[in-house]
C-alpha positions as CSV (number, residue, x, y, z in Angstrom):
1,M,41.9,-38.7,-49.3
2,T,44.9,-38.9,-47.1
3,W,44.1,-35.8,-45.2
4,A,40.4,-36.8,-45.0
5,I,41.5,-39.9,-43.1
6,V,43.6,-37.8,-40.8
7,F,40.7,-35.5,-40.1
8,F,38.4,-38.6,-39.5
9,S,41.0,-40.0,-37.1
10,F,40.9,-36.7,-35.2
11,A,37.1,-36.4,-35.2
12,A,36.5,-40.0,-34.2
13,T,39.0,-39.8,-31.4
14,L,37.5,-36.6,-30.1
15,A,34.0,-38.1,-30.1
16,A,35.2,-41.2,-28.4
17,L,37.0,-39.1,-25.7
18,L,33.8,-37.1,-25.0
19,V,31.9,-40.3,-24.6
20,Y,34.6,-41.8,-22.4
21,R,34.6,-38.6,-20.2
22,K,30.8,-38.7,-19.8
23,L,30.7,-42.4,-18.9
24,N,33.7,-42.0,-16.5
25,L,32.2,-39.1,-14.6
26,E,28.8,-40.9,-14.4
27,N,30.3,-44.2,-13.2
28,N,33.5,-43.0,-11.5
29,F,35.4,-46.0,-12.7
30,C,38.7,-44.2,-13.3
31,T,39.2,-40.7,-12.0
32,G,41.9,-38.5,-10.6
33,I,42.3,-35.2,-8.8
34,D,43.9,-32.1,-10.3
35,I,46.1,-31.3,-7.3
36,N,47.4,-28.0,-8.9
37,K,43.9,-26.3,-8.8
38,K,42.5,-24.6,-5.8
39,H,39.3,-26.5,-5.8
40,R,41.0,-29.8,-6.7
41,P,38.5,-30.9,-9.3
42,V,37.8,-34.6,-10.1
43,I,39.0,-35.4,-13.6
44,P,38.5,-38.6,-15.7
45,E,41.7,-40.6,-15.8
46,G,43.1,-43.1,-18.2
47,S,41.6,-41.4,-21.3
48,G,44.7,-42.1,-23.3
49,I,43.5,-45.6,-24.1
50,V,41.0,-43.9,-26.5
51,L,44.0,-42.9,-28.7
52,L,43.7,-46.4,-30.2
53,T,40.7,-45.0,-32.2
54,G,42.8,-42.6,-34.3
55,L,45.7,-45.0,-34.6
56,W,43.6,-48.0,-35.7
57,I,41.8,-45.9,-38.3
58,G,45.2,-45.0,-39.7
59,V,46.4,-48.6,-39.5
60,V,43.3,-49.9,-41.4
61,Y,43.6,-47.3,-44.1
62,G,47.4,-47.9,-44.3
63,F,46.8,-51.6,-44.6
64,A,44.5,-51.0,-47.6
65,N,47.2,-48.8,-49.2
66,G,50.5,-50.7,-48.9
67,I,51.3,-51.6,-45.3
68,A,52.2,-55.3,-45.0
69,T,49.9,-57.5,-42.9
70,D,52.5,-58.3,-40.2
71,A,53.5,-54.6,-40.0
72,A,49.8,-53.5,-39.6
73,L,49.2,-56.1,-36.9
74,L,52.3,-55.1,-35.0
75,L,51.4,-51.4,-35.2
76,A,47.9,-52.1,-34.0
77,A,48.9,-54.5,-31.3
78,C,52.0,-53.0,-29.6
79,P,50.5,-49.7,-28.5
80,A,47.3,-51.4,-27.6
81,I,49.1,-53.8,-25.2
82,F,51.2,-51.0,-23.7
83,G,48.1,-48.8,-23.4
84,L,46.1,-51.5,-21.7
85,M,49.0,-52.1,-19.2
86,G,48.9,-48.4,-18.5
87,F,45.1,-48.4,-18.1
88,F,45.4,-51.2,-15.5
89,D,47.9,-49.1,-13.7
90,D,45.5,-46.1,-13.8
91,T,42.7,-48.2,-12.3
92,K,44.9,-50.2,-9.8
93,N,43.5,-48.3,-6.8
94,K,40.1,-49.7,-7.7
95,F,41.3,-53.2,-7.3
96,T,44.2,-53.1,-4.8
97,K,44.6,-51.7,-1.4
98,K,47.9,-50.0,-2.1
99,P,49.7,-48.8,-5.3
100,L,51.6,-51.4,-7.2
101,S,55.4,-51.3,-6.7
102,W,57.6,-50.1,-9.6
103,T,59.1,-53.6,-9.9
104,I,55.7,-55.2,-10.4
105,R,54.8,-52.5,-13.0
106,A,58.1,-52.9,-14.8
107,V,58.0,-56.7,-15.2
108,P,55.1,-56.9,-17.7
109,I,56.4,-53.9,-19.6
110,S,59.8,-55.7,-20.0
111,V,58.2,-59.0,-21.0
112,F,56.0,-57.5,-23.6
113,A,58.8,-55.3,-24.9
114,V,61.0,-58.3,-25.5
115,A,58.2,-60.2,-27.2
116,F,57.4,-57.3,-29.5
117,G,61.1,-56.7,-30.0
118,Y,61.4,-60.2,-31.5
119,L,58.3,-59.8,-33.5
120,F,59.5,-56.5,-35.0
121,T,63.0,-57.8,-35.9
122,G,62.5,-61.5,-36.3
123,S,65.9,-62.0,-34.6
124,A,66.7,-63.2,-31.2
125,I,69.9,-61.0,-31.3
126,L,68.1,-57.8,-32.3
127,A,65.1,-58.5,-30.0
128,L,66.8,-57.0,-26.9
129,P,67.9,-53.7,-28.5
130,A,64.4,-53.4,-30.1
131,A,62.8,-54.1,-26.7
132,A,65.0,-51.5,-25.0
133,F,63.9,-49.0,-27.7
134,I,60.2,-49.7,-27.2
135,A,60.3,-49.8,-23.4
136,G,62.6,-46.9,-23.2
137,L,60.5,-44.5,-25.3
138,A,57.3,-45.7,-23.6
139,S,58.9,-45.1,-20.2
140,L,60.5,-41.7,-21.1
141,Q,57.2,-40.5,-22.5
142,N,55.8,-41.4,-19.1
143,T,58.2,-39.1,-17.2
144,F,56.4,-35.9,-18.2
145,A,53.3,-36.0,-16.1
146,G,51.5,-33.9,-13.5
147,L,50.7,-30.7,-15.4
148,N,47.8,-30.1,-17.8
149,G,48.9,-30.8,-21.3
150,W,52.5,-31.5,-20.4
151,E,52.9,-35.1,-21.5
152,V,50.2,-35.0,-24.2
153,G,51.6,-31.8,-25.8
154,S,55.1,-33.1,-25.9
155,G,53.9,-36.4,-27.3
156,F,52.0,-34.6,-30.0
157,I,55.1,-32.6,-31.0
158,I,57.3,-35.8,-31.2
159,S,54.6,-37.8,-33.0
160,V,54.2,-35.1,-35.7
161,F,58.0,-35.0,-36.3
162,T,58.0,-38.8,-36.4
163,A,55.2,-38.8,-39.0
164,G,57.3,-36.3,-41.0
165,L,60.3,-38.7,-41.0
166,V,58.1,-41.4,-42.6
167,Y,56.2,-39.0,-44.9
168,N,56.9,-40.8,-48.1
169,T,56.2,-44.3,-46.9
170,P,52.9,-46.2,-46.1
171,L,53.6,-45.7,-42.4
172,F,52.7,-42.0,-42.8
173,I,48.9,-42.5,-42.5
174,P,49.1,-44.5,-39.2
175,A,51.6,-42.1,-37.9
176,A,49.4,-39.1,-38.8
177,G,46.4,-41.0,-37.4
178,L,48.2,-41.3,-34.1
179,S,49.1,-37.6,-34.2
180,A,45.6,-36.6,-35.0
181,G,44.3,-38.6,-32.0
182,I,46.8,-37.1,-29.7
183,L,45.7,-33.6,-30.9
184,A,42.1,-34.5,-30.0
185,L,43.3,-35.6,-26.5
186,L,45.3,-32.4,-26.1
187,L,42.2,-30.3,-26.8
188,L,40.6,-31.8,-23.7
189,N,43.8,-32.1,-21.6
190,F,45.3,-28.6,-22.0
191,Y,44.7,-26.1,-19.2
192,P,42.2,-26.4,-17.6
193,A,42.2,-30.2,-18.2
194,K,38.9,-32.0,-18.7
195,V,40.5,-35.4,-19.0
196,F,43.8,-36.9,-17.9
197,P,45.7,-39.3,-20.3
198,G,47.1,-41.5,-17.4
199,D,49.7,-44.1,-17.9
200,A,47.4,-45.5,-20.6
201,G,48.1,-42.4,-22.7
202,T,51.8,-42.0,-22.0
203,L,52.7,-45.6,-22.6
204,L,50.5,-45.8,-25.7
205,I,52.1,-42.7,-27.2
206,G,55.6,-43.8,-26.5
207,S,55.2,-47.3,-27.7
208,G,53.3,-46.1,-30.8
209,I,56.1,-43.8,-31.8
210,A,58.6,-46.5,-31.2
211,S,56.6,-49.0,-33.3
212,I,56.5,-46.6,-36.2
213,A,60.3,-46.0,-36.0
214,L,61.0,-49.7,-35.9
215,L,58.8,-50.5,-38.8
216,S,60.6,-47.9,-40.9
217,N,63.6,-50.2,-40.9
218,D,65.7,-47.1,-41.1
219,L,68.4,-46.6,-38.5
220,R,68.5,-42.9,-39.2
221,V,64.8,-42.6,-38.4
222,Q,65.2,-44.7,-35.3
223,A,68.2,-42.7,-34.0
224,T,66.4,-39.4,-34.7
225,V,63.3,-40.5,-32.9
226,A,65.3,-41.6,-29.9
227,L,67.0,-38.2,-29.9
228,F,63.6,-36.5,-29.9
229,F,63.3,-37.7,-26.3
230,I,66.4,-36.0,-24.9
231,P,64.3,-33.6,-22.7
232,H,62.5,-36.6,-21.2
233,A,65.8,-38.3,-20.6
234,I,67.1,-35.2,-18.9
235,D,64.0,-35.1,-16.7
236,F,64.5,-38.8,-15.7
237,F,68.3,-39.3,-15.5
238,L,69.7,-35.8,-14.7
239,L,66.9,-34.4,-12.5
240,K,64.6,-36.9,-10.9
241,L,67.2,-39.7,-10.5
242,L,69.8,-37.3,-9.0
243,T,67.6,-35.2,-6.8
244,N,64.7,-37.5,-5.9
245,A,65.7,-41.1,-6.4
246,G,63.6,-42.3,-3.5
247,D,60.3,-40.8,-4.9
248,M,60.7,-40.4,-8.6
249,T,57.0,-40.7,-9.2
250,Q,56.5,-37.8,-6.7
251,Q,53.8,-39.5,-4.6
252,K,55.3,-39.0,-1.1
253,Q,55.0,-35.2,-1.2
254,P,53.1,-32.8,-3.5
255,P,55.4,-32.1,-6.5
256,Y,54.4,-28.4,-6.7
257,K,53.2,-25.7,-4.3
258,L,50.1,-23.8,-5.3
259,L,50.4,-20.1,-4.3
260,G,47.5,-17.8,-3.5
261,N,47.8,-16.0,-6.8
262,G,47.5,-19.2,-8.7
263,L,51.2,-19.6,-9.6
264,L,53.1,-22.8,-9.0
265,A,56.3,-22.8,-7.0
266,L,58.8,-25.3,-5.6
267,P,57.5,-27.0,-2.5
268,D,60.9,-27.0,-0.8
269,P,63.3,-24.5,-2.4
270,E,66.1,-25.3,0.0
271,K,66.1,-29.0,-1.0
272,P,64.5,-29.1,-4.5
273,R,63.3,-32.5,-5.8
274,L,63.5,-31.6,-9.4
275,D,61.8,-32.6,-12.6
276,F,61.9,-30.7,-15.9
277,A,59.1,-28.3,-14.9
278,K,60.6,-27.5,-11.5
279,F,64.0,-27.0,-13.2
280,I,62.3,-24.3,-15.3
281,M,60.9,-22.7,-12.1
282,T,64.4,-22.6,-10.6
283,I,65.3,-20.4,-13.5
284,F,62.2,-18.2,-13.8
285,G,60.7,-18.5,-10.3
286,P,57.0,-19.2,-9.6
287,M,55.0,-19.5,-12.8
288,H,51.5,-20.2,-14.0
289,E,50.9,-23.9,-14.9
290,K,50.1,-23.0,-18.5
291,K,53.4,-21.1,-19.0
292,I,55.4,-23.9,-17.5
293,V,53.9,-26.3,-20.0
294,L,54.4,-23.9,-22.9
295,A,58.0,-23.5,-22.0
296,T,58.6,-27.2,-22.0
297,W,56.8,-27.5,-25.4
298,I,59.2,-24.9,-26.8
299,V,62.2,-27.0,-25.5
300,V,60.7,-30.2,-27.0
301,F,59.9,-28.6,-30.3
302,S,63.4,-27.0,-30.6
303,N,65.1,-30.3,-29.8
304,C,63.0,-32.1,-32.4
305,I,63.6,-29.6,-35.2
306,F,67.4,-29.5,-34.4
307,W,67.8,-33.3,-34.7
308,A,65.4,-33.6,-37.7
309,I,67.4,-31.0,-39.6
310,L,70.8,-32.3,-38.5
311,I,70.3,-36.0,-39.2
312,R,67.8,-35.9,-42.1
């Protein structure tokens, strides 16, 4: 029955994503452009909000099989709130004349993180560390973005390892439901992408993984999950922050240069503004988008299995 629920989470999320994609293309309410393709196709954006389908199916089943009411509510609500904040960010250009500043975007994330930190821990003292954990993982998951399958694939790998850490607990079904939903999204997001997850997807994935770790009430699980995000931390703190602090979201100039043979290259090799993908290109030279993503997946997987074995 357990694996039937996981499959149902996958199938339901995939069906919901296909409906979302169709409605989005028909009504053009949240779309983006795949800038790394020659013909720059228009792609439905913000599809990551649909991940709530698989997660909530897992939460409902888990609630019926041992998860406490307050834990189920938190696990359903925290990723939903973060996903909705991301979805608003994805659609901001529909409602505002210019992109929202990072400060404006960070304030609600911080406020909700503190609120959920208190709800998760029940302690005013522990609320801030828990809030940093939630906001930190959500934000780090959001650093991998811009290549087909990059952020969703890495999120899937980390979510699967997180589910493995809570395998013998009632949290496994919701964790597996989240992973199944992310896999459904990955099928449509991997090269060539048919949907983009948007900030809705990255924030939902990161906060969902953080919520599962916090609800485990196991410091080893929480520490291991945090270490799973080391490649993302390197991307943010050692690459983007040091080489491109003025444009860490990479909006002022195209992050990659598309060559005539379809390979991606550094736009300015003399003064590289690095992220994890461009760091890989400094080692191997111009690469196909799919190979860059696969290389980062290998790094994320290797990092996860190292810490999972070492700590557990």
